[in-house]
N, C-alpha and C positions, 0 to 999 in steps of 0.2 A: 298223554302229558298229563289230562287230569288226575289219574292215577296215580302217576309221579308225586307231581304236587303236594297231592292231599297225603300221602306218605309223609314227607319232607314238611309239613304243617303240623304234623301230628307229633312229629320227633322235636319239633321247634317249639311247640307249648312245652313240650315236658322238659327243655330248658330251661323256657317262660317262667315256669313253675318253681322252676331253683332258683334260692341265692346264685346271684352274677351280679358281675362289676359291669361298668362302662361298657367294656366293647360290644355289649350287646347292639348296640349300632351300628358296630362298623359288619357284624356277621351279619344282618336282618336288612340293611339297604343292597349291600352289595352281594346277595340273593335277592330275596323276595323283594324289597325294592325295586332291583332291575327289573324280576320278570313281570312287576304290576306296571311300571315305566312302559316296557316296551309290547307287554301283549295290551295291556287295561282289563285281564284276567281276574275279575273279583275273586279267588279262588284264592289269590295271597293277600288280601287284604285282612284276613282275622287274626293273621301270624303279628301284621305292620301295626295295627293297634295292639294287641295286647302286647305288644313287645313295647312299643310309647309307654304303655301304659306302668311297664314294668321301670322300666328307665326312666319315668319321673318320679317313680316311689322313692328315690337314690335323693332327692332334693331337696335341701334345708333350706326352709326362709328364712333360720338364722345368719346364716354364712352369704346365700344368694347362688348356691352354687349345689351340680350335682358331684355326689362323690365319688371318686373313682377304683381308687383302691382300699379293698377291706382289712382285717388284723389290726394291729397294736403297735406297729414300729409307726405311726405318723396319728394324731389326734383326726383328722379329718384332710386328706390329702386330693387335691387337686390336680391332676396334669394336663399341660396342654393341648395333648392329646385327645381331650375329652370335647376339645370342640368337633372333632367331626362327627363326632353321635346327637349333636345336634339334628340334622337333617333328617333323624329316624323321629325326632322329635315335631319338626314340622310338617315331616307325612302325617304322622300320626294324627297331629293335630285336625288339619283337614278330613282326614277319613272320620275322626270322630267327631269332630263340628259340636256346636249348640257349647255351652259353658266351659263344660269339661275340654272340647278342645280348644277353647281360648286360654283355659287357664295352663293348657300345654306348651302351647304356643307362645305365654309370657314367661314360662320358667327357661325355653330355649331362649329367647332374649335376655332374660336376667344373667345367665347363666354366663355368656358372654358378653354383655355390660362388665359383671364383676370381675370374670377373666379379664376385660382391654385393661379393667383398673388396676391389678394386681401385681397379674404375669409379666408386666413388661419394661423393659427399659427407656431411661427416655432416646436411645437408637433405634427404637423397635424392635431390641431380640428382645429372644423370652429364657424366662427362665422355665423349667423343667415340667418342678411340681411346687406349689403353692400349699400350704398346710395352713388350715383355719383350726381356730379355736373353737367347740362346737355348739360352746356354751355364750355364749356372746358374737360370734363370727370377724374378730379380731385376729390380723394376719400372725401366725406365730413365728413363723420363719419361708425362706424361698431357699430351693438348690435344684440343683440339674441332675438328676439320681445318673442317669442313662452316658454324661455327656464325661467330659473330660474336666472340670471345676465347678461349684455351682455358681463362680461366675463366667463361665463361657456358655460361646452359643453352640447346641447341640445340633447339627444340621438336619435330623429327622423332627426336631422339637419346631424346628422354624420352621419347615415343609408343613407340618400341622397346621399352627398357625398361619401362615398363606392359606391353606388349604380352607380353614374352617374358616374365615371372614369372609372370605370370595365368596362362599357356599352361603352366607347367611345372608349377604348380601343379593346372590340369584332368588332366594327364599323367599326373602322380604317384597323384594320388587316383585314376584308374581302375587304376594300376601297383600300388593297394593300398601305397604306400610313402606313408602317414601323415608321417613325421618329415621327411621330406623337404621335403614337398607341406607341412608348416607354417613351415618355414623361406620357402621361397618366397613363401608366403601373405606372412605377415610383411612384405617384402620388397616386394611387389605392394603392399600397402595403406600399405606407407610413401610410396612411390612414387607413389600417385592422393592423399593427403591432400597432400602438395607441389603435387601440381599444381592440386588444387582450390582451393590457397590462391593460385594462380599465373597462373591460366586470365583474359583478360578476360570482359566479362559477355554478351558471346555465344556464351564458347566455346572459338571459334576463335582456335589460339593466334597470336599474332607470329613469324615464321621462326625469331626467338632472343627468347627471355625478356626477355635481357640490352640488346636494339639499342637504347642510347641515342636512337635517333628513332622511338621510341616514343611518342605514337599515330600516329605518318605510315608508321612501320616497317611493310613490307608482312605479309599474312597466310599463313599456308601450309594449307591445304587439304586435303593429305596429311595432316600432324601432327594433322590435328582427327579427319579419318575414322579414322585409327591408335587416338587416344583412344576416341573415339564406340564400337566396337566393342570394347576392352578397357574399357574400362569397364563393358560392358552385361555382358560375360561375367564381372568379377569383382563384380558388383552380385547374381550369384547363386552364388558361391563365398565371401564371407566372411562369419560369424556376429555382424559388428560390424552389427547394425541400421541406426543411423545411416551407418555408413560405404558400407550397399549402398545405402541412399534414396540419397545423395549423388551413388553415381558412374550410379544408375539417372536422377536427374534428368538429371547432366551431359551421359548419351550422347544422352536423348533428346533437350534443348536444341541441340547438336553436328549431330544430324541434322536435325532441324529448319533449322536457319540455311544446313544445306548444302542445303538440297533447296529453299531459296528462291530468285527470282532474282537474291540477290547472286551468287551459287556453281555454281548449277544451269542449264548452257549449255539455250539452246533447242534443239531438233529441227534440224541440219542443220548446225550450228554448231562452234566449237570442234576441231575436226578428227576432228568424232567420240566425243570423249568426254564426260563425264557433267559433271564437276567444271572450273570454273576457278576457276584462285589459288591453284597449289601451288609451291612453291623448292625448288627440288634443291639447286644448290651455289651460296650468292652467293659465296664468299672464290673462287673456281673459275670463276664467271662462266659458268657453264650453268645451264639451266631455270629460269630467274629467272623468276617471276609466268605459268606454264603450266598445261595441262592434264597430269597426270601416269597411268601405267597404275594405282600402287599404289593411289593415290589413288582410284580410283572403283571400283577391288576393296576396300577396307577399306570404302568408305562404303556397297557391297550386303552386304557380310557383317552390318556396324553394324544395319542397317534388316533382316534377317535372322532378329537375333540378338534385335533389340527386340520381334517379332512369331513369334517363336518357330518359326521355319522348320526 
């Protein structure tokens, strides 16, 4: 086991040494992060620390955010997905410690605060991407790149938002930062209430809540799985009993429907994936009505959270 971990560590260090994008948080926490959380084996920690430093290097004091994508299509793009990667910074900050650890934790908190200020509409729905002017930090434009329209609510973006602010609440409570935790709990609760009012009867969202072809529009199992996991965790964090009950019931409903023949693939089919019917990027013409690895990941995580594992 240790030899296998050492091999993966070398491969990940090679990855971390190159230019990368914000997705390093997904990559590390779903693998090395879980390995360390479940085993306590310090073999995993050098990679987590190195990855956290790499992600933190993408932060701009001017914008108060971590840059998501590179390239010249936008000036300084920040996507709502980036909230998910803050878990790496929070974990890395604890492992690094000292002044550097405190700085990395503050980067995560400031990114979440800036995103809260600029990504959300009055009804708690979120844009996918906010583009900043890197010279002074003002917002240049807001759009929804992978959704139906800039003004629409792309389902997976709403799922990332719910999960991201719920996760930050948990992480800050763990670090005994009650004021910031309460701020992000209020955000997660607002997003949850918005989603509970928008989701269809079976709980599995259409790929974009504003697609005019609903109810013929495609569903997105990946967004449903992410929401299910986030709803399960939020139900245990909020002190609002009605919201807790509604979140838990929705999580159970979503997992139950995803585990039905409508979404759960038969063994030996679907390329070995668990879930069918996820949607990656319809405007980009990619990953349309297909299995996706992160759909399976958050589906399993939701089950584990609901069963107390």
